[in-house]
C-alpha positions in Angstrom: 59.8 73.3 157.0 60.2 69.7 157.8 61.6 68.4 161.0 63.4 65.1 161.8 63.1 64.1 165.5 63.1 61.4 168.1 61.9 61.5 171.6 63.1 59.5 174.7 64.9 57.0 172.5 66.5 54.0 174.3 68.1 51.2 172.3 69.8 47.9 173.0 72.0 45.5 171.0 70.8 42.3 172.5 71.0 43.0 176.1 73.6 45.8 176.0 72.3 49.4 176.4 73.7 51.6 173.5 71.4 54.7 173.6 69.7 55.9 176.7 66.7 58.4 176.6 67.9 60.4 173.6 65.6 63.3 172.3 66.6 65.6 169.5 65.1 67.5 166.6 66.8 68.7 163.4 65.1 71.2 160.9 65.8 71.7 157.2 68.6 74.3 156.8 70.5 73.1 160.0 74.0 71.8 160.0 74.5 69.5 163.0 77.7 67.7 164.1 77.5 64.7 166.4 80.7 63.9 168.5 81.7 61.3 171.1 84.2 58.6 171.9 84.4 55.4 169.9 81.6 53.0 170.8 79.3 55.6 172.4 76.5 54.8 169.9 77.0 57.5 167.3 76.6 55.2 164.2 73.6 53.5 165.9 71.8 56.8 166.5 72.4 57.9 162.7 71.2 54.6 161.5 68.1 54.8 163.6 67.4 58.4 162.4 67.7 57.2 158.9 65.0 54.6 159.3 67.4 51.8 158.3 67.6 50.2 161.8 64.8 47.9 161.1 67.1 45.6 159.1 69.1 44.8 162.2 67.4 42.2 164.2 69.7 42.4 167.2 68.9 46.2 167.6 65.9 46.8 169.8 64.2 50.1 170.5 62.3 49.9 173.9 59.2 51.8 172.7 57.6 52.3 169.3 56.6 55.8 170.4 60.3 56.8 170.5 61.2 55.8 166.9 62.2 58.7 164.6 59.6 60.9 162.9 59.3 63.4 160.2 56.9 66.0 161.3 55.8 63.6 163.9 55.0 60.9 161.3 56.8 57.7 162.3 59.4 56.6 159.7 58.3 53.0 160.3 55.1 54.0 158.5 57.0 55.1 155.3 57.8 52.7 152.5 61.6 52.3 151.9 61.3 54.4 148.6 59.4 57.2 150.2 61.9 57.3 153.1 64.8 57.5 150.6 63.1 60.5 149.0 63.4 62.4 152.1 66.5 61.0 154.0 69.8 60.2 152.5 72.1 58.1 154.7 75.8 57.3 154.2 77.4 54.6 156.3 80.9 55.0 157.8 82.4 52.3 155.5 81.3 50.6 152.3 82.7 47.8 150.2 81.3 48.0 146.6 81.2 44.7 144.8 81.0 45.9 141.1 83.6 47.9 139.3 81.4 50.5 137.6 82.1 54.0 136.3 81.8 56.7 139.0 79.0 58.3 137.1 77.0 55.0 137.1 77.7 54.6 140.9 76.4 58.1 141.8 73.3 57.9 139.7 72.0 54.8 141.8 71.0 57.5 144.2 68.1 58.4 141.8 66.5 54.9 142.1 63.8 56.1 144.5 62.7 58.7 141.9 63.2 57.0 138.5 63.9 53.3 139.2 66.5 52.3 136.7 65.0 54.4 133.9 67.3 57.3 134.6 66.5 60.5 132.6 68.3 63.7 131.6 67.3 65.4 135.0 68.9 62.5 136.9 72.1 62.9 135.0 72.1 66.6 135.5 71.8 66.0 139.2 74.8 63.7 139.1 76.8 66.4 137.3 75.7 69.1 139.9 76.6 66.8 142.9 80.0 66.0 141.4 80.7 69.6 140.8 80.0 70.5 144.4 82.5 67.9 145.6 85.0 68.9 142.9 85.1 65.4 141.3 83.9 65.9 137.8 87.3 64.6 136.5 86.5 61.3 138.3 83.1 60.6 136.6 84.6 58.3 133.8 86.9 56.5 136.2 86.3 53.0 137.5 85.3 52.8 141.1 88.1 50.2 141.8 90.7 52.7 140.5 89.9 55.3 143.1 92.0 56.1 146.3 90.2 55.9 149.6 89.8 59.7 149.8 88.5 59.8 146.2 86.0 57.1 146.9 84.7 58.9 150.0 84.1 62.1 148.0 82.2 60.0 145.3 80.0 58.5 148.1 79.2 61.9 149.5 78.3 63.1 146.0 76.0 60.1 145.7 74.3 61.0 149.0 73.8 64.5 147.7 72.3 63.2 144.3 69.5 61.7 146.3 68.3 65.4 146.7 67.0 64.7 150.2 65.4 67.0 152.8 67.8 65.4 155.4 71.4 64.2 154.9 72.9 61.9 157.4 76.5 61.1 157.1 78.5 58.8 159.4 82.1 60.0 159.6 82.2 61.7 156.2 85.7 63.1 156.9 87.3 59.7 157.4 90.0 59.0 154.7 90.2 62.7 153.9 93.3 64.9 154.6 92.9 67.9 156.9 92.7 70.5 154.2 89.8 68.8 152.4 88.2 68.0 155.8 87.8 71.7 156.6 86.7 72.3 152.9 84.0 69.6 153.1 82.7 70.9 156.4 82.4 74.4 155.0 80.6 72.9 151.9 78.2 71.1 154.1 77.5 74.1 156.3 76.7 76.1 153.1 74.6 73.4 151.6 72.4 73.2 154.6 71.7 76.9 154.3 71.6 77.3 150.5 69.7 74.1 149.6 67.6 74.0 152.8 68.9 70.5 153.8 69.0 69.3 157.4 72.4 67.9 157.6 73.6 65.6 160.5 77.1 64.2 160.6 79.2 62.2 163.0 82.7 63.5 163.4 85.9 62.5 165.1 87.7 65.9 165.1 85.7 67.9 167.7 87.9 71.0 167.2 87.2 71.2 163.5 83.5 70.6 164.1 83.4 73.6 166.5 84.6 75.9 163.7 81.7 75.1 161.3 78.6 74.3 163.3 76.4 76.3 165.6 74.6 73.2 166.6 76.8 70.5 168.3 75.7 67.3 169.9 77.9 65.5 172.4 77.0 61.8 173.2 78.2 60.5 176.5 78.2 56.7 176.7 74.7 55.4 177.9 73.6 59.0 178.9 71.4 61.7 177.6 73.0 63.8 174.8 74.2 67.3 175.3 73.2 69.8 172.6 73.8 73.4 171.9 76.3 76.0 170.6 80.0 74.9 171.0 80.6 77.9 173.1 77.8 76.9 175.5 78.4 73.2 175.8 82.2 72.7 175.5 82.9 72.8 179.3 85.3 70.7 181.4 82.4 68.8 182.9 80.8 67.9 179.5 84.1 66.9 177.9 84.9 64.6 180.9 81.4 63.1 180.8 81.7 62.6 177.0 85.2 61.4 176.6 86.1 60.0 180.1 89.1 62.3 180.5 90.0 65.9 181.5 91.3 68.0 178.8 92.2 71.7 178.7 89.8 74.0 176.8 90.8 77.2 175.1 89.5 79.7 172.5 90.9 79.5 169.0 92.7 82.9 168.4 91.5 83.2 164.8 88.1 81.5 164.6 86.9 82.5 168.1 85.5 79.1 168.9 86.3 76.6 171.7 89.0 74.0 171.2 90.2 71.1 173.5 93.5 69.5 174.0 
């Protein structure tokens, strides 16, 4: 079983401290949610864990020994193509420049495996990913004709079509209504288990995350992360440290998980 990890990761944007002494490990089959206030470094952490941070010249990691690894092999030693075969990463936002069909957009996820000579297996994977997200009816649509929520689902389908060992999604629930947000989180939790994928997402709605994950990460600004089961780490002290405010905590009467607010 593969493991994605980092140890004692400290990162700066120019001279501004973004991440401070971050250590974590994610195994295949785990569904992990990352939460914290805006600007605490969630997106930066996800980008670093995906191996794509090397494109950002202003982002500096203090020690090469703290860069992310798969099975203790540093991602910086992977080629971009080999990294893409193991880690699929979806940014928070995306502006796509070409008005292509949805099916042709999703199949670009297969580039690391087939180049542009896509085969029947690649197209079968596109169909499967679209089915999982319930968007088969969109495959013949133009990208530019989609609503914000539809495009978000298509982007997630493309990330799945990469058939990775690890799936990293930055705010996948943005632009989705609440009913589909809960449906998506249940789907991701099931995929982690059924497909043996290590899935890490950042999420704004902490209460919804607590319903679907047993592995929650809170990221206080410029401090070490707090990780564990929601019932263990959702405490007044941890919430105040993470969000800078005091909020009441209660137990959901149906789902029996902690909730705040």
